[in-house]
N, CA, C and O atoms as a Tinker XYZ file with bonds, in Angstrom:
   320  protein
     1  N      0.846000   -1.181000    0.000000    73     2
     2  CA     0.000000    0.000000    0.000000    64     1     3
     3  C      0.890000    1.243000    0.000000    63     2     4     5
     4  O      1.805000    1.366000    0.815000    81     3
     5  N      0.612000    2.147000   -0.912000    73     3     6
     6  CA     1.410000    3.366000   -1.026000    64     5     7
     7  C      1.090000    4.327000    0.115000    63     6     8     9
     8  O     -0.049000    4.444000    0.568000    81     7
     9  N      2.143000    5.006000    0.556000    73     7    10
    10  CA     1.971000    5.997000    1.621000    64     9    11
    11  C      1.529000    7.324000    1.014000    63    10    12    13
    12  O      1.763000    7.586000   -0.165000    81    11
    13  N      0.896000    8.149000    1.819000    73    11    14
    14  CA     0.564000    9.503000    1.395000    64    13    15
    15  C      1.854000   10.279000    1.210000    63    14    16    17
    16  O      2.842000   10.023000    1.898000    81    15
    17  N      1.848000   11.229000    0.280000    73    15    18
    18  CA     3.033000   12.047000    0.066000    64    17    19
    19  C      2.792000   13.459000    0.581000    63    18    20    21
    20  O      1.664000   13.951000    0.596000    81    19
    21  N      3.879000   14.095000    1.001000    73    19    22
    22  CA     3.845000   15.475000    1.471000    64    21    23
    23  C      5.101000   16.169000    0.959000    63    22    24    25
    24  O      6.105000   15.517000    0.673000    81    23
    25  N      5.041000   17.475000    0.845000    73    23    26
    26  CA     6.224000   18.238000    0.487000    64    25    27
    27  C      7.160000   18.282000    1.691000    63    26    28    29
    28  O      6.761000   17.965000    2.811000    81    27
    29  N      8.395000   18.675000    1.452000    73    27    30
    30  CA     9.352000   18.799000    2.549000    64    29    31
    31  C      8.849000   19.801000    3.582000    63    30    32    33
    32  O      8.986000   19.570000    4.783000    81    31
    33  N      8.281000   20.887000    3.136000    73    31    34
    34  CA     7.743000   21.897000    4.055000    64    33    35
    35  C      6.616000   21.315000    4.900000    63    34    36    37
    36  O      6.565000   21.545000    6.109000    81    35
    37  N      5.709000   20.561000    4.269000    73    35    38
    38  CA     4.611000   19.965000    5.009000    64    37    39
    39  C      5.110000   18.939000    6.030000    63    38    40    41
    40  O      4.620000   18.891000    7.158000    81    39
    41  N      6.084000   18.120000    5.629000    73    39    42
    42  CA     6.637000   17.142000    6.559000    64    41    43
    43  C      7.296000   17.828000    7.748000    63    42    44    45
    44  O      7.133000   17.396000    8.889000    81    43
    45  N      8.032000   18.887000    7.482000    73    43    46
    46  CA     8.679000   19.645000    8.567000    64    45    47
    47  C      7.632000   20.193000    9.532000    63    46    48    49
    48  O      7.807000   20.118000   10.748000    81    47
    49  N      6.540000   20.744000    8.992000    73    47    50
    50  CA     5.468000   21.282000    9.836000    64    49    51
    51  C      4.809000   20.185000   10.667000    63    50    52    53
    52  O      4.529000   20.385000   11.849000    81    51
    53  N      4.562000   19.030000   10.055000    73    51    54
    54  CA     3.965000   17.900000   10.777000    64    53    55
    55  C      4.886000   17.470000   11.913000    63    54    56    57
    56  O      4.442000   17.264000   13.042000    81    55
    57  N      6.176000   17.338000   11.600000    73    55    58
    58  CA     7.137000   16.916000   12.618000    64    57    59
    59  C      7.212000   17.908000   13.769000    63    58    60    61
    60  O      7.180000   17.513000   14.935000    81    59
    61  N      7.311000   19.184000   13.452000    73    59    62
    62  CA     7.404000   20.193000   14.511000    64    61    63
    63  C      6.158000   20.165000   15.389000    63    62    64    65
    64  O      6.259000   20.253000   16.613000    81    63
    65  N      5.001000   20.044000   14.780000    73    63    66
    66  CA     3.756000   19.982000   15.563000    64    65    67
    67  C      3.761000   18.776000   16.499000    63    66    68    69
    68  O      3.397000   18.895000   17.669000    81    67
    69  N      4.168000   17.628000   15.991000    73    67    70
    70  CA     4.184000   16.409000   16.792000    64    69    71
    71  C      5.256000   16.469000   17.885000    63    70    72    73
    72  O      5.025000   16.027000   19.011000    81    71
    73  N      6.417000   17.012000   17.550000    73    71    74
    74  CA     7.497000   17.110000   18.531000    64    73    75
    75  C      7.122000   18.086000   19.645000    63    74    76    77
    76  O      7.352000   17.808000   20.822000    81    75
    77  N      6.550000   19.215000   19.276000    73    75    78
    78  CA     6.188000   20.208000   20.293000    64    77    79
    79  C      5.051000   19.744000   21.187000    63    78    80    81
    80  O      4.823000   20.329000   22.245000    81    79
    81  N      4.331000   18.698000   20.780000    73    79    82
    82  CA     3.283000   18.119000   21.622000    64    81    83
    83  C      3.865000   17.193000   22.694000    63    82    84    85
    84  O      3.166000   16.819000   23.635000    81    83
    85  N      5.145000   16.823000   22.553000    73    83    86
    86  CA     5.792000   15.979000   23.564000    64    85    87
    87  C      6.039000   16.790000   24.833000    63    86    88    89
    88  O      6.267000   17.997000   24.761000    81    87
    89  N      5.995000   16.141000   25.987000    73    87    90
    90  CA     6.259000   16.853000   27.242000    64    89    91
    91  C      7.630000   17.533000   27.237000    63    90    92    93
    92  O      8.649000   16.906000   26.945000    81    91
    93  N      7.632000   18.813000   27.562000    73    91    94
    94  CA     8.868000   19.579000   27.668000    64    93    95
    95  C      9.478000   20.033000   26.360000    63    94    96    97
    96  O     10.560000   20.620000   26.369000    81    95
    97  N      8.820000   19.783000   25.224000    73    95    98
    98  CA     9.423000   20.114000   23.941000    64    97    99
    99  C      8.879000   21.390000   23.305000    63    98   100   101
   100  O      9.434000   21.853000   22.308000    81    99
   101  N      7.825000   21.964000   23.842000    73    99   102
   102  CA     7.264000   23.194000   23.266000    64   101   103
   103  C      8.331000   24.281000   23.252000    63   102   104   105
   104  O      8.901000   24.612000   24.291000    81   103
   105  N      8.598000   24.829000   22.080000    73   103   106
   106  CA     9.560000   25.911000   21.935000    64   105   107
   107  C     11.020000   25.479000   21.866000    63   106   108   109
   108  O     11.904000   26.324000   21.730000    81   107
   109  N     11.288000   24.177000   21.958000    73   107   110
   110  CA    12.657000   23.683000   21.893000    64   109   111
   111  C     13.116000   23.544000   20.436000    63   110   112   113
   112  O     12.324000   23.180000   19.567000    81   111
   113  N     14.373000   23.830000   20.179000    73   111   114
   114  CA    14.935000   23.680000   18.843000    64   113   115
   115  C     15.474000   22.267000   18.689000    63   114   116   117
   116  O     16.204000   21.771000   19.548000    81   115
   117  N     15.106000   21.620000   17.582000    73   115   118
   118  CA    15.547000   20.253000   17.304000    64   117   119
   119  C     16.215000   20.208000   15.930000    63   118   120   121
   120  O     16.283000   21.217000   15.228000    81   119
   121  N     16.699000   19.039000   15.563000    73   119   122
   122  CA    17.274000   18.850000   14.237000    64   121   123
   123  C     16.252000   19.121000   13.142000    63   122   124   125
   124  O     16.624000   19.531000   12.042000    81   123
   125  N     14.993000   18.902000   13.420000    73   123   126
   126  CA    13.938000   19.209000   12.445000    64   125   127
   127  C     13.914000   20.711000   12.177000    63   126   128   129
   128  O     13.786000   21.137000   11.029000    81   127
   129  N     14.036000   21.503000   13.218000    73   127   130
   130  CA    14.031000   22.959000   13.063000    64   129   131
   131  C     15.244000   23.436000   12.277000    63   130   132   133
   132  O     15.119000   24.305000   11.413000    81   131
   133  N     16.423000   22.877000   12.566000    73   131   134
   134  CA    17.659000   23.373000   11.961000    64   133   135
   135  C     18.017000   22.685000   10.651000    63   134   136   137
   136  O     18.610000   23.312000    9.774000    81   135
   137  N     17.668000   21.407000   10.500000    73   135   138
   138  CA    18.074000   20.662000    9.312000    64   137   139
   139  C     16.968000   20.375000    8.330000    63   138   140   141
   140  O     17.226000   20.101000    7.158000    81   139
   141  N     15.729000   20.436000    8.801000    73   139   142
   142  CA    14.601000   20.172000    7.919000    64   141   143
   143  C     14.518000   18.712000    7.492000    63   142   144   145
   144  O     14.973000   17.810000    8.195000    81   143
   145  N     13.930000   18.511000    6.335000    73   143   146
   146  CA    13.691000   17.185000    5.774000    64   145   147
   147  C     14.478000   17.086000    4.474000    63   146   148   149
   148  O     14.442000   18.003000    3.654000    81   147
   149  N     15.184000   15.982000    4.284000    73   147   150
   150  CA    16.016000   15.795000    3.089000    64   149   151
   151  C     15.634000   14.514000    2.366000    63   150   152   153
   152  O     15.275000   13.511000    2.983000    81   151
   153  N     15.719000   14.571000    1.043000    73   151   154
   154  CA    15.462000   13.419000    0.182000    64   153   155
   155  C     16.576000   12.400000    0.333000    63   154   156   157
   156  O     17.729000   12.761000    0.570000    81   155
   157  N     16.233000   11.126000    0.196000    73   155   158
   158  CA    17.223000   10.057000    0.134000    64   157   159
   159  C     16.709000    9.013000   -0.856000    63   158   160   161
   160  O     15.529000    8.664000   -0.832000    81   159
   161  N     17.593000    8.513000   -1.728000    73   159   162
   162  CA    17.198000    7.431000   -2.626000    64   161   163
   163  C     16.873000    6.207000   -1.779000    63   162   164   165
   164  O     17.611000    5.863000   -0.856000    81   163
   165  N     15.772000    5.562000   -2.100000    73   163   166
   166  CA    15.335000    4.424000   -1.295000    64   165   167
   167  C     14.682000    3.369000   -2.171000    63   166   168   169
   168  O     14.140000    3.665000   -3.236000    81   167
   169  N     14.745000    2.152000   -1.705000    73   167   170
   170  CA    14.043000    1.066000   -2.380000    64   169   171
   171  C     12.543000    1.263000   -2.185000    63   170   172   173
   172  O     12.124000    1.897000   -1.217000    81   171
   173  N     11.728000    0.722000   -3.100000    73   171   174
   174  CA    10.281000    0.844000   -2.943000    64   173   175
   175  C      9.831000    0.335000   -1.573000    63   174   176   177
   176  O     10.234000   -0.740000   -1.129000    81   175
   177  N      8.999000    1.122000   -0.926000    73   175   178
   178  CA     8.485000    0.762000    0.393000    64   177   179
   179  C      9.302000    1.296000    1.550000    63   178   180   181
   180  O      8.815000    1.366000    2.679000    81   179
   181  N     10.562000    1.678000    1.276000    73   179   182
   182  CA    11.405000    2.258000    2.322000    64   181   183
   183  C     11.205000    3.767000    2.361000    63   182   184   185
   184  O     10.871000    4.364000    1.338000    81   183
   185  N     11.402000    4.402000    3.525000    73   183   186
   186  CA    11.268000    5.858000    3.599000    64   185   187
   187  C     12.231000    6.557000    2.629000    63   186   188   189
   188  O     13.393000    6.169000    2.505000    81   187
   189  N     11.726000    7.597000    1.942000    73   187   190
   190  CA    12.551000    8.304000    0.960000    64   189   191
   191  C     13.005000    9.671000    1.466000    63   190   192   193
   192  O     13.366000   10.538000    0.671000    81   191
   193  N     12.987000    9.864000    2.777000    73   191   194
   194  CA    13.458000   11.117000    3.363000    64   193   195
   195  C     13.996000   10.859000    4.765000    63   194   196   197
   196  O     13.735000    9.824000    5.379000    81   195
   197  N     14.750000   11.830000    5.243000    73   195   198
   198  CA    15.322000   11.743000    6.590000    64   197   199
   199  C     15.516000   13.147000    7.146000    63   198   200   201
   200  O     15.404000   14.138000    6.423000    81   199
   201  N     15.803000   13.215000    8.420000    73   199   202
   202  CA    16.137000   14.475000    9.091000    64   201   203
   203  C     17.623000   14.389000    9.435000    63   202   204   205
   204  O     18.025000   13.523000   10.212000    81   203
   205  N     18.447000   15.281000    8.864000    73   203   206
   206  CA    19.876000   15.230000    9.191000    64   205   207
   207  C     20.120000   15.513000   10.668000    63   206   208   209
   208  O     19.507000   16.403000   11.256000    81   207
   209  N     21.009000   14.752000   11.240000    73   207   210
   210  CA    21.324000   14.895000   12.663000    64   209   211
   211  C     22.373000   15.978000   12.849000    63   210   212   213
   212  O     23.396000   15.987000   12.164000    81   211
   213  N     22.120000   16.874000   13.762000    73   211   214
   214  CA    23.021000   17.980000   14.036000    64   213   215
   215  C     24.176000   17.579000   14.941000    63   214   216   217
   216  O     24.265000   16.429000   15.373000    81   215
   217  N     25.042000   18.510000   15.220000    73   215   218
   218  CA    26.228000   18.205000   16.020000    64   217   219
   219  C     25.967000   18.066000   17.521000    63   218   220   221
   220  O     26.870000   17.667000   18.257000    81   219
   221  N     24.775000   18.378000   17.991000    73   219   222
   222  CA    24.479000   18.330000   19.424000    64   221   223
   223  C     23.990000   16.940000   19.823000    63   222   224   225
   224  O     22.821000   16.768000   20.169000    81   223
   225  N     24.869000   15.959000   19.777000    73   223   226
   226  CA    24.485000   14.579000   20.087000    64   225   227
   227  C     23.974000   14.443000   21.526000    63   226   228   229
   228  O     23.162000   13.565000   21.815000    81   227
   229  N     24.440000   15.292000   22.407000    73   227   230
   230  CA    23.994000   15.209000   23.801000    64   229   231
   231  C     22.528000   15.638000   23.962000    63   230   232   233
   232  O     21.915000   15.364000   24.993000    81   231
   233  N     21.970000   16.304000   22.954000    73   231   234
   234  CA    20.583000   16.732000   22.998000    64   233   235
   235  C     19.624000   15.684000   22.424000    63   234   236   237
   236  O     18.419000   15.929000   22.362000    81   235
   237  N     20.129000   14.539000   22.011000    73   235   238
   238  CA    19.319000   13.480000   21.411000    64   237   239
   239  C     18.256000   13.014000   22.388000    63   238   240   241
   240  O     18.531000   12.771000   23.563000    81   239
   241  N     17.027000   12.893000   21.877000    73   239   242
   242  CA    15.928000   12.384000   22.702000    64   241   243
   243  C     15.250000   11.249000   21.966000    63   242   244   245
   244  O     14.894000   11.386000   20.796000    81   243
   245  N     15.070000   10.131000   22.646000    73   243   246
   246  CA    14.459000    8.963000   22.043000    64   245   247
   247  C     13.026000    9.233000   21.596000    63   246   248   249
   248  O     12.604000    8.744000   20.548000    81   247
   249  N     12.272000   10.008000   22.380000    73   247   250
   250  CA    10.882000   10.276000   21.995000    64   249   251
   251  C     10.802000   11.101000   20.710000    63   250   252   253
   252  O      9.879000   10.914000   19.918000    81   251
   253  N     11.748000   12.003000   20.494000    73   251   254
   254  CA    11.788000   12.780000   19.252000    64   253   255
   255  C     12.148000   11.859000   18.081000    63   254   256   257
   256  O     11.552000   11.955000   17.008000    81   255
   257  N     13.109000   10.981000   18.288000    73   255   258
   258  CA    13.494000   10.022000   17.250000    64   257   259
   259  C     12.312000    9.133000   16.867000    63   258   260   261
   260  O     12.129000    8.805000   15.695000    81   259
   261  N     11.520000    8.749000   17.848000    73   259   262
   262  CA    10.338000    7.920000   17.570000    64   261   263
   263  C      9.315000    8.678000   16.727000    63   262   264   265
   264  O      8.716000    8.111000   15.813000    81   263
   265  N      9.120000    9.949000   17.032000    73   263   266
   266  CA     8.182000   10.763000   16.242000    64   265   267
   267  C      8.657000   10.836000   14.795000    63   266   268   269
   268  O      7.859000   10.685000   13.870000    81   267
   269  N      9.945000   11.066000   14.600000    73   267   270
   270  CA    10.489000   11.148000   13.237000    64   269   271
   271  C     10.315000    9.814000   12.528000    63   270   272   273
   272  O      9.853000    9.784000   11.387000    81   271
   273  N     10.672000    8.714000   13.174000    73   271   274
   274  CA    10.562000    7.402000   12.539000    64   273   275
   275  C      9.115000    7.057000   12.221000    63   274   276   277
   276  O      8.832000    6.539000   11.141000    81   275
   277  N      8.201000    7.330000   13.130000    73   275   278
   278  CA     6.790000    7.045000   12.879000    64   277   279
   279  C      6.283000    7.838000   11.682000    63   278   280   281
   280  O      5.534000    7.316000   10.857000    81   279
   281  N      6.690000    9.092000   11.589000    73   279   282
   282  CA     6.266000    9.941000   10.480000    64   281   283
   283  C      6.884000    9.461000    9.165000    63   282   284   285
   284  O      6.232000    9.526000    8.123000    81   283
   285  N      8.127000    8.981000    9.197000    73   283   286
   286  CA     8.769000    8.428000    8.004000    64   285   287
   287  C      8.012000    7.206000    7.497000    63   286   288   289
   288  O      7.936000    6.978000    6.290000    81   287
   289  N      7.455000    6.423000    8.409000    73   287   290
   290  CA     6.691000    5.242000    8.014000    64   289   291
   291  C      5.300000    5.612000    7.500000    63   290   292   293
   292  O      4.678000    4.837000    6.773000    81   291
   293  N      4.823000    6.767000    7.869000    73   291   294
   294  CA     3.483000    7.216000    7.514000    64   293   295
   295  C      3.428000    7.973000    6.190000    63   294   296   297
   296  O      2.463000    7.842000    5.436000    81   295
   297  N      4.469000    8.768000    5.905000    73   295   298
   298  CA     4.469000    9.635000    4.720000    64   297   299
   299  C      5.741000    9.477000    3.906000    63   298   300   301
   300  O      6.817000    9.216000    4.445000    81   299
   301  N      5.594000    9.644000    2.580000    73   299   302
   302  CA     6.732000    9.750000    1.674000    64   301   303
   303  C      6.901000   11.215000    1.294000    63   302   304   305
   304  O      5.951000   11.997000    1.333000    81   303
   305  N      8.131000   11.572000    0.924000    73   303   306
   306  CA     8.412000   12.909000    0.435000    64   305   307
   307  C      7.932000   12.994000   -1.006000    63   306   308   309
   308  O      8.242000   12.124000   -1.819000    81   307
   309  N      7.182000   14.029000   -1.321000    73   307   310
   310  CA     6.682000   14.248000   -2.670000    64   309   311
   311  C      7.858000   14.502000   -3.598000    63   310   312   313
   312  O      8.696000   15.358000   -3.317000    81   311
   313  N      7.926000   13.774000   -4.689000    73   311   314
   314  CA     9.052000   13.905000   -5.606000    64   313   315
   315  C      8.853000   14.990000   -6.659000    63   314   316   317
   316  O      9.768000   15.269000   -7.434000    81   315
   317  N      7.691000   15.594000   -6.698000    73   315   318
   318  CA     7.429000   16.646000   -7.704000    64   317   319
   319  C      7.992000   17.975000   -7.291000    63   318   320
   320  O      7.858000   18.956000   -8.022000    81   319
């Protein structure tokens, strides 16, 4: 089953909304804010986008990573 597609801007907005809904994350800057969403060549069925990880590895949060991964499984990046 094909996933719904969104533009990079739409995916970024979805991610920010979902991340800011997490406890303690409202107003926090994440890799989504600074790096956005990037295309990646992928096999059919695999996610075709990712969020580049910034240099602040100590700021990594598992709940944010889960939101990104769940969204990658839900939506593909629009190729148009």
